[in-house]
Structure formats: C-alpha cells, structure tokens
C-alpha positions as CSV (number, residue, x, y, z in Angstrom):
1,M,156.5,409.1,6.5
2,A,153.4,406.5,6.6
3,E,154.8,403.5,8.4
4,P,153.8,400.5,6.0
5,V,151.2,398.0,6.6
6,R,152.1,395.4,8.8
7,K,150.5,392.2,6.3
8,L,148.6,389.6,8.4
9,R,149.4,385.9,8.5
10,A,147.1,383.7,7.0
11,I,144.7,382.0,9.1
12,A,144.2,378.5,8.6
13,P,140.9,376.7,8.3
14,S,139.2,374.8,11.3
15,F,138.7,371.1,11.6
16,V,136.9,368.8,13.9
17,A,139.4,366.9,16.1
18,L,139.6,363.2,16.4
19,G,138.2,361.6,19.3
20,P,140.3,358.9,21.2
21,S,142.1,356.0,19.5
22,G,142.5,353.9,23.1
23,V,140.8,353.4,26.8
24,A,142.8,352.7,30.0
25,I,142.0,352.0,33.6
26,R,143.7,351.5,37.0
27,G,142.5,349.2,39.6
28,R,144.5,348.4,43.0
29,L,145.5,344.9,43.3
30,K,144.5,344.8,47.2
31,G,145.0,342.1,49.7
32,L,148.7,340.4,48.2
33,S,150.7,337.8,49.7
34,V,154.1,337.9,50.9
35,E,154.5,335.2,48.4
36,D,153.1,337.2,45.6
37,E,154.4,340.2,46.4
38,R,158.3,337.9,46.5
39,V,157.3,336.2,42.7
40,L,156.4,340.2,41.3
41,W,159.6,341.2,42.4
42,L,161.6,338.5,40.6
43,V,159.6,338.6,37.7
44,G,159.6,342.1,37.2
45,A,163.3,342.7,37.7
46,H,164.5,339.5,35.3
47,Q,162.2,340.9,32.8
48,G,163.5,344.5,33.1
49,A,167.5,343.3,32.3
50,L,166.0,341.7,29.7
51,A,164.2,345.1,28.5
52,S,167.6,346.7,29.5
53,R,169.7,344.8,27.7
54,D,167.2,344.8,24.1
55,L,167.5,348.5,24.8
56,K,171.0,349.0,24.1
57,Q,170.9,346.7,21.3
58,R,168.1,348.5,19.6
59,C,170.4,351.6,20.1
60,G,173.2,350.4,18.4
61,D,171.4,349.6,15.2
62,G,169.9,353.3,15.3
63,P,168.5,353.8,11.4
64,D,170.2,350.3,10.3
65,H,167.7,348.9,12.4
66,S,165.3,345.9,9.6
67,A,163.5,342.9,10.1
68,D,166.4,340.3,10.4
69,T,167.6,342.2,13.5
70,W,164.5,342.2,15.3
71,A,164.0,338.7,14.7
72,V,167.8,337.8,16.3
73,R,167.1,339.8,19.0
74,K,163.6,338.1,19.9
75,R,165.7,334.6,19.4
76,G,167.8,335.9,21.9
77,L,165.0,337.2,24.4
78,T,162.4,333.8,23.9
79,A,165.2,331.5,25.5
80,E,165.1,333.2,28.8
81,S,161.8,334.1,28.9
82,S,158.9,333.3,26.2
83,S,157.7,334.2,22.9
84,R,154.8,336.5,24.0
85,I,157.2,338.4,26.3
86,A,159.8,338.6,23.9
87,G,157.8,340.5,21.5
88,A,156.4,343.3,24.0
89,I,159.9,343.3,24.8
90,T,161.4,344.3,21.4
91,R,158.0,346.5,20.4
92,A,158.2,348.3,23.8
93,S,162.1,349.4,22.6
94,H,160.9,350.1,19.1
95,D,158.4,352.4,20.7
96,Q,161.2,354.0,23.4
97,W,163.9,354.3,20.2
98,A,161.4,356.4,18.2
99,L,160.1,358.7,21.2
100,A,163.5,359.4,21.5
101,R,164.4,359.9,18.2
102,R,161.4,362.5,17.6
103,C,162.5,364.0,21.3
104,Q,166.1,364.7,20.0
105,A,164.0,366.2,16.6
106,A,162.0,368.8,18.6
107,C,165.6,369.7,20.6
108,I,167.8,370.6,17.3
109,Q,164.5,372.5,16.3
110,S,164.3,374.5,19.7
111,L,168.3,375.2,19.2
112,A,168.1,376.3,16.1
113,A,165.5,378.8,16.8
114,G,167.4,379.8,20.0
115,I,170.7,381.1,17.8
116,K,168.8,382.8,15.3
117,T,167.2,384.9,17.8
118,L,170.3,385.4,19.6
119,R,172.4,387.1,15.9
120,H,169.5,388.4,15.5
121,R,169.7,390.3,18.8
122,L,173.4,390.6,19.0
123,A,173.7,392.1,15.1
124,L,171.5,394.9,16.3
125,P,172.8,398.2,17.7
126,I,172.7,398.0,22.1
127,G,169.4,399.5,23.2
128,A,168.2,399.7,19.5
129,K,164.1,398.9,19.8
130,G,162.3,396.0,18.8
131,N,158.4,395.2,17.9
132,K,156.0,393.1,18.0
133,R,157.8,390.9,15.1
134,A,161.5,390.5,16.4
135,A,163.3,391.8,19.6
136,G,164.9,394.5,19.6
137,G,168.7,395.1,20.7
138,Y,170.5,394.0,24.1
139,R,170.4,397.2,27.1
140,S,173.9,396.7,28.2
141,K,177.3,395.7,27.1
142,S,177.0,393.3,29.5
143,E,173.9,392.0,28.7
144,W,175.3,391.3,25.0
145,F,178.8,390.0,26.0
146,N,177.0,387.3,28.1
147,K,174.6,386.9,25.5
148,S,177.2,386.3,23.0
149,R,178.9,383.1,25.5
150,R,175.2,381.8,25.4
151,L,175.8,381.7,22.1
152,T,178.4,380.4,21.4
153,A,177.4,377.0,23.8
154,L,173.8,377.2,22.2
155,E,175.8,376.3,18.1
156,A,178.2,374.2,20.5
157,R,175.2,371.7,22.0
158,H,173.4,372.8,17.9
159,E,176.1,371.2,16.2
160,A,176.6,367.7,19.2
161,A,172.5,367.6,18.7
162,L,172.8,367.0,14.9
163,A,175.8,364.7,15.1
164,D,174.3,362.3,16.6
165,W,171.2,363.0,14.5
166,R,173.3,362.2,11.7
167,A,174.6,359.2,13.2
168,G,171.7,357.4,14.6
169,R,172.6,357.9,18.4
170,V,169.7,358.7,21.5
171,R,169.6,358.9,24.8
172,V,167.8,357.0,26.5
173,V,167.8,356.4,30.8
174,R,165.4,353.2,31.9
175,G,164.4,354.6,35.0
176,G,164.3,358.1,33.9
177,K,166.3,360.9,33.8
178,R,165.0,362.8,36.3
179,L,165.2,359.8,38.6
180,A,168.6,358.7,38.0
181,N,169.9,363.0,38.4
182,T,168.4,362.9,42.0
183,R,170.8,360.0,43.1
184,H,173.2,362.6,43.5
185,H,170.7,365.3,45.2
186,L,169.2,362.7,48.0
187,P,169.5,365.5,50.9
188,E,167.0,367.8,49.0
189,A,164.6,365.0,47.6
190,Q,164.1,364.3,50.9
191,L,165.4,360.8,50.7
192,T,167.8,358.2,51.5
193,E,170.1,355.7,49.6
194,E,168.0,352.6,50.6
195,Q,164.4,354.8,49.0
196,W,165.9,355.7,46.2
197,R,167.0,352.7,45.1
198,A,163.9,350.6,45.6
199,R,162.2,353.6,43.4
200,W,164.9,353.7,40.9
201,E,164.3,349.2,40.2
202,A,160.5,349.3,40.4
203,E,160.6,351.4,37.7
204,R,163.1,349.9,35.9
205,W,160.9,346.4,35.9
206,F,159.2,345.5,32.8
207,L,155.7,343.7,34.2
208,A,153.8,344.1,31.0
209,A,152.0,342.5,28.5
210,D,150.3,343.4,24.6
211,G,146.8,341.6,24.6
212,E,146.2,339.2,21.9
213,S,142.4,338.5,20.0
214,G,140.9,335.6,20.0
215,K,143.2,334.3,22.9
216,R,141.7,332.9,25.8
217,F,140.6,336.5,28.2
218,A,142.7,338.3,25.8
219,N,145.7,338.1,27.2
220,E,148.2,334.6,27.1
221,T,150.3,336.3,30.1
222,I,148.7,338.1,32.4
223,R,145.3,337.0,32.4
224,V,142.6,338.7,34.6
225,T,139.5,336.4,34.5
226,P,135.5,338.1,34.6
227,D,136.0,337.7,38.5
228,G,139.1,339.6,39.0
229,E,141.3,336.5,38.8
230,V,145.5,337.6,38.3
231,S,147.4,334.6,36.7
232,L,150.8,335.2,35.1
233,K,152.5,333.6,32.8
234,L,156.5,333.3,34.5
235,P,159.7,333.3,32.4
236,A,161.3,330.2,32.0
237,P,164.3,330.9,34.4
238,L,161.8,331.0,37.2
239,A,159.1,328.9,36.4
240,H,159.9,326.7,39.5
241,L,157.5,329.2,41.3
242,A,154.6,328.8,39.7
243,N,151.3,327.6,42.0
244,S,149.4,326.2,39.0
245,N,149.8,324.6,36.0
246,H,151.5,325.5,32.6
247,G,153.8,327.4,34.4
248,R,151.2,329.9,35.9
249,Y,151.2,331.5,39.3
250,V,147.8,333.1,40.1
251,L,147.8,335.6,42.8
252,A,145.9,335.6,46.0
253,C,143.9,338.8,45.4
254,R,141.2,339.9,43.1
255,I,140.8,342.9,41.3
256,A,138.0,345.2,39.8
257,F,138.0,348.0,37.7
258,A,135.3,350.6,39.0
259,H,135.6,352.8,36.2
260,R,134.6,351.0,32.7
261,G,134.6,348.1,34.4
262,V,131.5,346.7,32.4
263,E,133.3,347.4,28.9
264,W,136.2,345.7,30.1
265,A,134.1,342.6,31.0
266,E,132.6,342.9,27.4
267,R,135.7,342.8,25.7
268,I,137.3,340.0,27.2
269,R,134.1,337.7,27.1
270,A,134.9,338.5,23.6
271,N,138.7,337.7,24.0
272,R,139.4,340.8,22.0
273,A,142.6,342.4,22.6
274,V,143.3,343.9,26.2
275,A,147.2,344.7,27.7
276,Y,148.1,344.8,31.2
277,R,150.6,346.1,33.1
278,I,151.7,346.1,36.7
279,H,153.1,348.5,38.8
280,L,154.1,348.9,42.5
281,D,153.8,352.5,43.8
282,V,157.1,352.6,46.2
283,T,156.1,355.8,47.7
284,R,152.8,354.2,48.7
285,G,153.3,350.4,49.5
286,R,150.6,349.8,46.8
287,W,150.0,347.2,43.5
288,Y,148.4,348.4,40.6
289,L,147.1,346.6,37.2
290,T,146.1,349.1,34.2
291,A,144.5,347.2,31.3
292,S,144.4,349.3,28.7
293,W,143.1,348.9,24.7
294,Q,142.3,349.8,21.0
295,R,139.5,351.2,19.8
296,P,138.3,351.2,16.4
297,L,139.1,355.3,15.1
298,V,135.9,357.3,15.4
299,Q,134.3,358.9,12.4
300,T,134.3,362.3,13.0
301,I,130.7,364.1,12.7
302,P,131.7,366.9,9.7
303,L,132.2,370.6,10.6
304,A,128.7,371.6,9.7
305,T,126.5,369.4,11.5
306,A,129.0,370.9,14.5
307,R,127.9,374.3,14.0
308,A,123.8,373.4,13.5
309,N,123.2,374.1,17.2
310,G,125.9,377.1,17.4
311,M,128.9,376.2,19.4
312,A,130.7,377.6,23.0
313,G,133.8,379.2,22.4
314,V,136.2,378.2,25.3
315,D,139.3,380.6,25.5
316,T,142.3,378.8,27.7
317,N,143.8,380.4,30.9
318,A,146.9,379.7,32.8
319,D,143.8,379.6,35.5
320,H,141.0,379.0,33.9
321,F,138.6,378.1,31.4
322,A,136.7,381.6,29.7
323,A,133.6,380.5,27.5
324,Y,130.4,381.8,26.2
325,R,127.7,380.1,24.1
326,L,127.2,381.3,20.4
327,D,124.2,380.7,18.1
328,P,124.3,379.5,14.5
329,H,124.7,383.0,13.6
330,G,127.8,384.3,16.1
331,N,125.1,386.1,18.2
332,P,126.6,385.2,21.6
333,I,124.0,384.2,23.8
334,G,123.8,385.3,27.9
335,D,126.2,385.7,30.2
336,P,130.1,384.4,29.9
337,Q,131.1,381.5,32.3
338,R,134.4,380.6,33.9
339,F,135.7,377.6,34.9
340,P,139.2,378.0,37.6
341,Y,141.6,375.6,38.3
342,D,144.7,376.0,40.1
343,L,147.9,374.5,38.2
344,S,150.1,374.6,41.5
345,G,151.2,371.6,43.3
346,S,151.8,368.4,41.9
347,A,151.7,366.7,38.2
348,D,148.8,364.5,40.2
349,H,146.8,367.5,41.6
350,R,147.2,369.6,39.0
351,D,145.7,366.7,36.4
352,A,143.0,366.4,38.7
353,Q,142.8,370.4,38.6
354,I,142.4,370.1,34.7
355,R,140.5,367.2,35.0
356,H,137.4,368.7,37.2
357,A,137.6,371.9,35.5
358,L,137.1,370.3,32.2
359,T,133.6,368.0,34.3
360,R,132.0,371.1,34.9
361,L,132.5,373.4,31.6
362,L,131.4,370.2,29.6
363,H,128.3,369.6,31.8
364,W,127.7,373.5,31.3
365,V,128.1,373.0,27.5
366,K,125.6,369.8,27.3
367,S,122.9,371.9,29.3
368,V,122.9,374.7,27.0
369,G,121.6,372.7,24.0
370,V,125.2,372.6,22.0
371,R,126.7,370.1,20.5
372,A,130.2,371.1,19.5
373,I,133.2,372.4,21.6
374,A,135.2,375.6,20.3
375,I,138.7,375.8,21.4
376,E,142.4,377.3,20.0
377,G,145.1,374.8,18.9
378,L,147.7,376.1,21.1
379,D,150.7,374.7,21.1
380,F,153.7,376.8,23.1
381,S,156.7,375.0,22.1
382,A,158.1,377.8,20.1
383,E,157.0,380.1,22.4
384,K,159.2,379.3,25.7
385,T,162.6,379.9,24.7
386,R,164.8,382.2,26.4
387,E,165.9,383.8,23.9
388,K,162.3,384.7,22.4
389,H,161.0,386.6,25.6
390,G,164.5,387.5,27.5
391,R,163.8,389.3,30.7
392,R,160.2,388.2,30.2
393,K,160.9,386.0,32.6
394,R,157.3,385.8,34.4
395,F,155.6,386.0,30.8
396,R,157.9,382.3,29.9
397,Q,156.6,381.1,33.4
398,L,153.2,381.3,32.2
399,I,152.7,380.0,28.8
400,S,154.9,376.8,30.3
401,G,152.7,376.4,33.0
402,I,149.3,376.3,30.9
403,P,149.3,372.2,30.1
404,T,148.3,371.8,26.1
405,G,149.0,368.7,25.3
406,K,147.7,367.0,28.6
407,L,144.7,369.8,27.7
408,K,143.9,368.6,24.5
409,A,144.4,364.5,24.8
410,R,141.9,365.7,28.5
411,L,139.5,367.7,26.7
412,T,139.4,365.2,23.1
413,S,139.0,361.7,25.7
414,M,136.0,363.6,28.1
415,A,133.8,365.2,25.5
416,A,133.6,361.7,23.4
417,E,131.8,360.6,26.4
418,H,129.8,363.3,26.6
419,G,128.8,363.1,22.5
420,L,129.9,366.4,22.1
421,A,132.7,367.4,19.3
422,V,135.8,369.6,19.8
423,V,136.6,372.1,16.6
424,A,140.1,373.2,16.8
425,V,140.6,376.6,15.3
426,D,143.3,379.2,14.7
427,P,144.5,381.3,17.6
428,A,145.6,383.9,15.6
429,Y,144.5,387.2,16.7
430,T,141.3,385.3,19.2
431,S,142.3,388.2,21.9
432,Q,143.3,390.8,20.0
433,W,140.3,390.6,17.9
434,G,138.1,389.8,20.5
435,A,138.8,392.5,23.1
436,R,138.8,395.3,20.5
437,H,135.4,394.3,18.7
438,W,133.3,392.8,21.4
439,Q,134.3,392.7,25.2
440,K,133.6,397.0,25.7
441,P,130.3,396.6,23.7
442,L,129.0,393.7,25.6
443,A,130.1,395.1,29.0
444,T,127.7,396.1,31.5
445,P,126.7,397.2,35.0
446,R,125.2,393.6,35.9
447,R,128.1,392.0,33.4
448,K,131.5,391.9,33.7
449,M,133.3,391.4,30.3
450,S,137.6,390.6,30.4
451,R,139.8,390.3,27.5
452,H,139.3,386.8,28.1
453,D,136.0,386.2,27.4
454,A,135.8,388.3,24.3
455,A,138.6,386.1,22.8
456,G,136.1,383.0,23.8
457,I,133.4,384.7,22.0
458,A,136.4,385.5,18.8
459,I,137.1,381.6,19.5
460,G,133.5,380.6,18.6
461,R,132.9,382.7,15.1
462,R,136.2,381.6,14.1
463,A,135.1,377.8,14.1
464,L,131.3,378.6,12.9
465,G,133.2,380.4,10.5
466,H,132.4,383.8,10.7
467,P,134.7,386.8,10.8
468,I,135.7,388.1,14.3
469,R,134.7,392.0,13.6
470,H,131.0,391.5,14.4
471,G,128.6,393.1,11.7
472,V,130.1,391.6,8.3
473,S,129.0,387.9,8.0
474,P,126.7,386.9,5.6
475,A,124.8,384.4,7.8
476,R,124.1,387.2,10.1
477,R,122.8,389.5,7.2
478,A,121.0,387.0,6.5
479,W,119.9,386.1,9.3
480,G,118.6,390.2,9.9
481,G,120.8,390.5,12.7
482,T,122.4,394.1,14.4
483,A,125.6,394.7,15.9
484,P,125.8,394.9,19.0
485,P,125.1,398.1,20.7
486,P,127.8,401.5,20.1
487,H,129.4,402.6,23.1
488,D,127.4,405.3,23.3
489,Q,124.2,407.3,21.7
490,S,126.6,409.3,19.6
491,D,127.3,408.6,16.1
492,R,130.9,408.3,16.6
493,A,130.3,404.1,16.4
494,G,129.5,405.2,12.6
495,H,126.7,403.4,11.2
496,R,125.7,399.8,12.0
497,T,127.2,397.5,9.1
498,A,124.8,394.6,9.6
499,Q,122.5,395.5,6.8
500,A,120.8,392.5,4.6
501,G,120.2,392.2,1.3
502,P,117.5,393.3,-1.2
503,G,114.8,390.3,-1.1
504,T,116.3,389.2,1.8
505,R,113.2,388.5,4.4
506,R,113.1,390.5,7.9
507,R,116.1,392.4,7.1
508,D,116.2,396.7,7.7
509,G,115.1,399.3,5.5
510,N,112.6,402.5,5.1
511,R,109.5,401.9,5.9
512,P,107.0,401.7,3.6
513,P,105.2,405.1,2.5
514,A,102.2,406.5,3.6
515,T,99.5,407.3,1.6
516,D,96.0,406.6,3.5
517,H,97.0,409.3,5.6
518,V,98.5,412.8,6.1
519,P,102.1,413.0,8.5
520,R,101.9,413.4,12.2
521,D,99.0,410.7,12.0
522,V,96.2,413.0,10.9
523,P,93.5,410.8,9.0
524,P,91.5,412.4,6.3
525,S,89.0,413.1,8.0
526,G,90.8,415.7,9.8
527,K,90.1,413.9,13.0
528,R,92.1,412.6,15.5
529,K,91.8,409.3,16.7
530,R,92.9,409.5,20.1
531,R,93.3,412.9,22.2
532,P,96.7,413.6,22.9
533,S,97.5,413.7,26.9
534,A,98.3,417.1,28.4
535,S,102.2,417.6,29.2
536,K,103.4,417.8,32.8
537,T,105.9,419.5,32.2
538,V,105.8,423.4,30.9
539,R,107.8,424.3,27.7
540,D,107.8,427.3,26.2
541,A,106.0,426.6,23.1
542,P,108.2,426.3,19.8
543,S,108.6,429.4,17.7
544,T,107.4,430.2,14.1
545,H,110.1,432.9,14.0
546,R,113.8,432.5,12.9
547,W,116.2,434.4,14.5
548,V,117.9,437.0,12.6
549,Q,120.7,439.5,14.0
550,D,120.4,442.6,12.9
551,P,123.1,444.6,11.3
552,L,122.8,447.8,12.8
553,L,123.1,446.3,16.9
554,H,126.8,445.4,16.0
555,T,129.0,448.3,16.9
556,G,132.2,446.6,17.1
C-alpha cells in the first residue's frame, strides 16, 4: 500500500521589515574627579533604593494596576527625589513588569510544548520509529522511565507557572538573576565577595532620566550641553552636594560622542527629547553615558519597489552568511558569497562578530547594485527543547547558538543606514528545495556550491515572488530565460520547462520554414556559396545500404 502524500504547510507571504524605531549612542566619561565619583555613587544608590521599592509595589498590584495606584506611587517618590525622577522610576517599573509578564507567557508555552511531546513519545511502544513530523518511541525501558519522571516534573512546573499567571504574580530580580546566583558560586566565577558586591550594587543603581521635548537641551534631570558639559539634578535628600545653581551638580569632565554626534547635537539644540543613562563598568573601572532617542517610524518602501533591481538572498547559518545575487526574474548572477563569523567566546565578542559580518554583507550588497536583502524570518524558540530533539544535543546547541533576535535588530538598523530594505520570507523548505533544484546544476569545476548557497537562491526567489523550483515562474517565461543546465547531456533531466506563451517576444520555438532554398543549404542555382573544407579525420563513407540478416545463415 502506497504511503499517503504528505501535505505541505502553507507558505506565509513575504513582507518588507520595518526599520529601527530608536537610536542609542554611548560615550565615556573621562577624567572624573574623586568627588564626582562619590556623588554618582550616592545618587545611584539612593535612586536605586527608590526604584526597588517602587518595583515591589508594582508587582504587588499585579493586573489590578490603575492610574490611581500609579499616581499614589509617583507622589510617594516625588517627596524623596523630584517629579521627573519619580516619573522615570515608575515608567521603568511598568516596563520591567510587562517584560516579566511576557517572559512568563513564553515559559508557559514552552512547558506545554514539552509536556505534549513527552506524552506522545511515552504513549508509543519502546523502539517505535519516528518521522519528520513527530519523534518515535524511546529506545529502552530505562529511558522511558526517566522521561516519565521528567514529565511529572514539567507538569508540576507548568501548574505553578499557570497559578502565578492567574494571580498576576511575576518573578523579577533587580540586578539580574544570573548575577544573584553567582553569589553562591564565587570560586567558579573567580570573584571575591567584595568584587561581587560592587557589581551587584552598580547593577541595582538608577542613574537614568527620560527626555522632555521643549525643555532646555532636551532633558532637565541629566543635562548635556553641545560642548559636552554634563550636569545632574540632585534628589532632595542630596541637594546639599550641589556645586551649581538650582540644586545641580556639574561633572568635571566633558563628553563627546564619536558615533552620531552630529545628529545628537542637532537634537539637543532643537530641544528635542533625549534620554540619558549613566553606567559604571566595575571590571574596568570606567563610567559611561548612553544617550537614546526615538525616531519617527519611517514608511518602508513597497515590496514591488524592493524587487525592482533584483534581490540578495541571504541564508543564516551557525558560522557564516551565505549570499547570492538574483536579478528581478529570479536568475542567480555571479558566484556565491560567504561572510563568516565566530560565535564562541563572550557576548561582546559574539556581537562584534555579527556586526563585522553584517558590515561586509551590506557593503557587498551595495556594490552589486540591488536595493533589498531577502532573509528568513527565523525563530527557533519552539525548536530548542530537549523533548523535541531528544538525543540530538549538538543540533540543539547549533540552533541555540544562532542569534536570531539580535541578528534581526542589527540587520534592520544597519541596513536602514545604508538605504537598503530587508524582506522577510517564510523559511519553510528553503534549504531542502534549494539543494534539490539549484545546488547541483550551478556547480562547476570553478564554482563550489554548498547547500547553504542554494538556500540563499531559494530565499531570494521566494522574496521576488517566484517559485523556488526553476523554470515555472511566469516572470521567467515572459523574460524568455531558460532553466539551469541539466546534470549531463542525456535526456533524463527532462525537457526544458521554461517555455514562453504564444505571442511572447524572444520565446523559444521552431525555426521559420526555409522557402527560398532546398535543404542542406544548397541554393536554387545548385552551387554552394562556400566550399566545405576537407576533413582532417579519415572516416568511412556513410553506407546507403540497409543491413538485413539472411535467414539462411541462421543455423541455430
């Protein structure tokens, strides 16, 4: 009995990704005096304590939060700081509670997916075969028993998470859960208790201020002038530390922004809102000031405009980007391009590697003349669980190492600065179909095609609106293009499928009938216009006699 045909899932339409909605730049505060550092320590610790208390109250309110409770909290903070600082603290508490709530929902969804997979595999006989859609049974009784215990643990965690969700209770740690757990493993982290305490206190500070449009230099709490002078509005209990008028403290150093400094200066001269945050890197002993502002959401170009000059299809992998240029009709042009990066090491190193690879990719895209980059809308949040891939630990580590979220943010922001559009496509079947239809036909002795290069072609064709399989696109038929070359000169690859419709110019078809001369290029006069050259190879003359075996010779 033939196996039932597996139904392919629907392919989501491609779309142009939105550009960045905000900008953040950072500069170092060099040359701070001892008094400056002391004042920053005191202000950060005082406002950090207020932020911790307010976050506790916000978490206690849960879903019952209202404008009245917000006003009560803000009035309580204003007496110990100022109205602007109180507003910044309460807004930060709201954002942190909302983030924790979203993470809680994602955790519940992940636990439910793991429980579903475990129940399915435990219900199968031991050793049952799986398929691409669902995993099979477990290999042994011992593995089945251990997974049954894990199912019980996941069900308990799922019930506890659901109870927290219904009660509106979230788990938040100011300073970070990872740093809090490091306190119990100081030898492994190679930290002393004093070093850990300094990091913990610095992470729990609150030295930030929201921007205000229409105010002098766009911020009244932390003010930075165009020439780089930095001053702070001190909270009421610390007003005696001021060294300037109106309870302000002016730092002894000046700051300059090397990146986007001109854009920042134009904003503060026009009194357009800019938010600031002061941060201490305890490991290096350096102070930094981060400036950020919102951008009006730029209207993205239409998809048809992005497709006008072709597309650069990019396949994202664990160690490189594989890119291929395609013309508007979906034909690959030139050779595949690869932009490697290394995702080992610290988070800063990984981020630098991604930025470097994206910079080279964008420079290449601009050099070939296309205006858009096609990339898969990858999201491995549901693909990393132990229950789904089981013993494939290396594969889980592979997909977990691809920084999909950070890659999206980096690519959209950097592409917008280069005037390029980013087209997101459905990642379904791109690697499989690309390898099947494009890898072998395009490989030559001088061009090495990998599965990832072929996937880049598939991604680009999907973004351009063409099918991944060659030779069936209406645009290709109208253009008169041909399918990639077959595997060899035999006919087993089938006839060409890129046929143009009747009436289409430059279409392939039969040659016009020869009415002015007889076959074999002999004109009506009977004389050839050009004598055939003598062959350099001696061949037997073609025989006009048809060979037929004499039946009398058959003696068998």
